[in-house]
N, C-alpha and C positions, 0 to 999 in steps of 0.2 A: 519466438517472440523477439528475434534479433533483427527484424527487418527495419531498414531506414525508409523514411517517407519524404517525399518531395516537399519543399517549403511551400506554404500557401501565402497568398497575398495578405498584407497588413490589414486591409479592411475586412477580408473574410475571417482572418484570425480574431480580430477584435470582436466581430459578431459572434464567433464561436465561443468566446470567453464568457459571454453572459450566461449565468447559471440558470438552469431550468429547475423550477420548483419541483420537488419530488417527495412524495410521501406526506404524512401528516405533519402539520406545523409543529406539533409538540413531540417530535421524534425523541425517543429515549436516548440518553447519552451513553454511547458505548465506546470503548477504546478504538482509536482509529485503525490500529493493526488488525483488530478483530473484525471490524467492518470490512476492511479490504479483503481479508481472507474469506469472509462470508460471501461477498460480492463475486469474487473469483470462482468460488465453488458453485454459486448459483448460475453463473454464466456458462460454466463448463457442463452443467447438468441440466440445462434447459433446452428443450427441443426447439429448433428453428433459429439457433444462435451459434455462429461459428466463432468461438472465443479464443482459439489458439493463437491469434495474432492481436489480442487485446491486452493492453496494460491497464492496471487499476491502481489508483492511489487515493488516500483519504486524508484530509486535513480538517480537523474539527467537525467531523460529520459530513463534510462536503466531498463527494466522490467525483473524481475525474477519470473519464474513460479516454484512452488514447490508443491509436493503432489503426487496424483496418478490418473491415468486414466486406463480404462480397456484394451485398445489396443494401439499398436504402431501408428496406423493411427490417433487415437484421440490425441496422444501426438504431432504429426506433425501438425495436424489441429489446436490445441490450440495455438501453436507457430505462425502459420499463422494469426490467428484471432488477437492475441495480437499485431503482427507487423503492422497491418493495422490501429491501433488506432492513432489518431493525437497526436503528441508529443513523440511518441516512437522512440528512436534512435537505440536501440539494444534490443535483447531478449536473456536471459539466461534461457535455458530450462532444469530444474532439475527434471522434472516430471518422475516418475517411472511407469512402466507398471505393474499393479497388477490385476490379474484376480479377478473379483468380487466373493464374497462368494455365494455359492448356497443357495438361500433362497426360501422358499415357496412363490410363487407369488399369490397375490390376485387380481382377475380381478375386475376392477372398471369401472363403466359406466361413460361417460362424465358428466352426471348429478350429480353423486356422487362426482366426482372430483371438479366440479364447487361449490358444497355446501361446500366442505372442504376448498377450497381456499378462498371463501367468509368469512367463519368463521375465518380462520387464519388471514386474513387482518383486519377484524373487531376487533379481540382480541388483535392486536398489538397496544399498546398505543402510540408508536412512530409515527404511521400513522394517529392519530386522527385529525390532522390539514389538512390532504389531503383528497381529494375525489376520491379515486381510486376504480374502478369497474372491474368486470370480464365481458368482452364483449362477449366472447364465449369460448367454449372448444370443440376441434375437435380431436379425437383420442389421447387424452392426451396432446395436445398442447393448452396451456392456453393463451388467448389474453387479456392483461390488457389494460384498457382505463381509461379516466378521467384525473384529474389534480393532480400532485404532487407539494406540496408547495416548496420543495427544491430538488436539485439533489440527496441529501442523501436519501430523502423520496422515490424517484423513484427507486434508487438502492435497498433500503430496501424492497420495495414491490416485486421487481423481486426475491430477495434472499429468502424472506419468501415463495413465491409461489413455487420456485424451489424445496423446501424441503417437500412439501406436498405430501403424498403418492398418487401415480397414475399419477402425473404430469411427462410427458415425456420431455417437453420443454416449455419455456416461450417466448412469443412474446409480444411486447409492442407498443401501440399507445398512451401512456401517454404523456400529456403535462407537461413539467417541465423546470425550468431554466437549462441552459447548463453550469453553472459555480458553483463553491463551494464558498460560502460566508465565510468571516473570522470566523463567529460564527460556521461554520461547520468544520473548520480545527483544531481549538484548543480552549479549554475552560480554561480560567485562573481563579484564585480566589479559594475560598474554595470549597471543593468537596460537591456536592449536589446530593445525591443518587436519589432523586425523579426526578431531572432535567435530569439525565443521562437516567433513565428508559423511560422518555417521549420523548427522542430525537433520531431520526434515525442517527444522526451524532456521537453517543457515541463511536462507534468502531473507527471512524476516530480520535476522540479526544484522545483516548487511544493510538492509533498507533503513533500519532504525539508526544505526551508527552513521550512515550517510546523512540522514536528516539532522541528527544532532550536530554534526560538523557544519552543515549549512546554516543552521540556526546560530551557531557560535561565530560565524564569519561575517564581518561587517560588509564584505563585498558581495555577499550572496543573500537575496531575500528568500529565506527558507520557506516562507509561507506561500510563495508564488511558484516554487519549483517542486514539481512532482517527481517521486522516485519509485521505481518498481524494479525488482530483481528477480531474475529467473536463471537458476543454475550458475550463480555468481556473476552473471552479466547484468549490469545496471543500466536501465534506460532512464534518462532524464527528459522530462517534458514539462510544458508550461510556458511561461513567458518571463523574459528578463529585459532590462532596459538597454543593454549594450552588448556588443561582441566581447568586451572585456569581462563583463559579468558572466557571460555564457562560458568563457574559458575558465574563469575562476571557479565556477561550480563544478566543472568536470575535473579540474585539478584537485579540488578538495575531496571529491568522492573517490578519486583514484588512491587516496591515502588510506582508505578503509581496508583493513585486513580481510582477505577472502575475495576481494573484487578481481575478477578475471579480465573484464573489459568494461568500457563505458560507451554506450550509444547515446550521443548527445543530440536529442531532438528538440532542445529548447529553441523557441522562436524569439527573435529579437524584435521587440516592438517599442519604438522610442516613446518615452513617457509623454503624455499629452501636455501641451503648454497650458499651465494653469497657475493661479496664484497659490504659492506654497503656504501651508499653514505651519507656523512655528509652534513647536511643542516644547513647553518648559518641563524640566525634569520632575517637578512636583506634580504637574498635571499628568505626566506619563505614569508616575508611581500610583497615583489615585486611580487612573484608568485600568491599570493591570490588576490592582487589588479588587476593584469592582467586578472585573471579569472573572477573577478567581472565585469571588463570593457567589457569583451567579452560576458557576459550573458545578453541577451536582456531583460530578466525579471527584471533585477536590474538597468535598465538605469535611472530610476527616483529616485533611492535611493542614499543617501549620507552616505557612510559607511567608517569609518576610521579603520585601522588595526594596531595593535601593537603586536609584537611577542617577547616573552621572554622565552628562553629555550624550544622552540617548542610549547608554550602555546599561542594561538592567542586570543586576546581580541578584540571584535568587538564593536565599538561605532558609534554613528551617528543616522540617521533616515531611516526608511523604510516606505512604503505606506500601507503595508498589512501584515497579518500573513503569507501569502504565500511567500512574499518577504523575510520575516524574516527567515522562514524555509529554503528557497533556499540559503540564505547567509550562514547560519550555516552549511548546508550540503556541499556547495562549499568549505568553509574554512577548514572543517574537513577532506575532501578528498584530500587536497593539500599535496603533499609530504613533510614530515618533521613535520607536525602538529600532536601533541599528544593529544591536548585537545582544546576546544573552550569555551571561556567565553562570554556569551551573555549580552551585555549592550546596545542593540539597543532600540531605541524609535520609536513610531509611529508618523507619521506626514502626514496628508492628503495633496496631491498636491493642490496648489492654482488653482482656476478656473479662467481662463482669461476672462475679461469682453469683451462683444461683442458690 
C-alpha cells in the first residue's frame, strides 16, 4: 500500500470528489475507526476485489477509497462493498484503474500457500495474544479460523494473510469482538516502541493521532484530508487548497510517534472563486452545539463549546476515546472553524442500581 499515483487533472479530480450516495439514508452512526476497519476487512475478504493497493478512510461516516485496482469492474465492486458496511453514509471513490505490471508468475500449491500463511501469522508479534489458525486453503482462497483477542487482531490477521504470495483471497471464520476498545483507538502517554510493535492496533493509533494533529492545526483542513496507515507508513489523500497546505499536512503527520514514512498523495485544487460567507463566533458556537445534539454517538457526553476568532475550544466530559474523536471531527468540520482545542475529559457514565 505504499505505491504513489500520478496526479490527475483538476477537472477530473473535482468530478471524483463528488460523493456517491451509498447505503440507507438513515445509516447507523458508528465510530469512524470501526467503519474503516470493517470496510478494509470486507474488501480483503470479498471475491472479485483486489484490495491490497486500496486505502480507506472514514470521516463522519463518509468513506473515501483511494489507490488502485486493475479493472473498472473492481473499482465499482469496491464501492459497492464499502457501501454495505454498517455506518457508511456515503462513499467517495477515488480509485484509479491501473493495469498490473507483467510479472513472472510462480505457481504455488495450496499446501505451499498454507505453510507461508502459517509462518507469516506466527512471525507477527502483534498476533501473539490471539489463537488464529489456517483452517483450509482451496485454489488460493485461505480460510482463517480460531479466536482473535481484539477486532484489530482480526483485521491484522486478514491483512497479513492477503499479502502472502499465492493467496488469491481471504475468508474468515474467526471469532472476535465486534467493537474497537478505547485502547485500540488511541494510545496516549510516552511513545513505547516495543508496545507499538506488539500491538495490532498500532496503525489505528497512528491514524488517530495524525487526524487529531491535523484537526488542531489551523493550516490544515483536517476534514478534507484523509489518513490511512499501513505498517507505520502513512498515506495522505484528499484535497487541499495550496502546496503550502499540502506541505503543512505532511510536516504535522511526521511529528506523530511511530510514523516510519509519509506518502503524500494530497491533490492541490485551488478553492473556487466564490463569495465568502463570514461566520461570527456565536453563530459557529450554535452550529457546533446543534451538530453535537444531532449526533447520536454523543448523546451521553456533556460538551461545552467556546469559539473565538474561529478557534473552537471543547471542554466538558466524554465517555470514550471514540466520543472524543467524534466531537473533535464534528467541531472541525463545522463551517467557519479554523482550529479545535481539545480540553475534554473522560467520565464513565454512572451505572443505575437495580
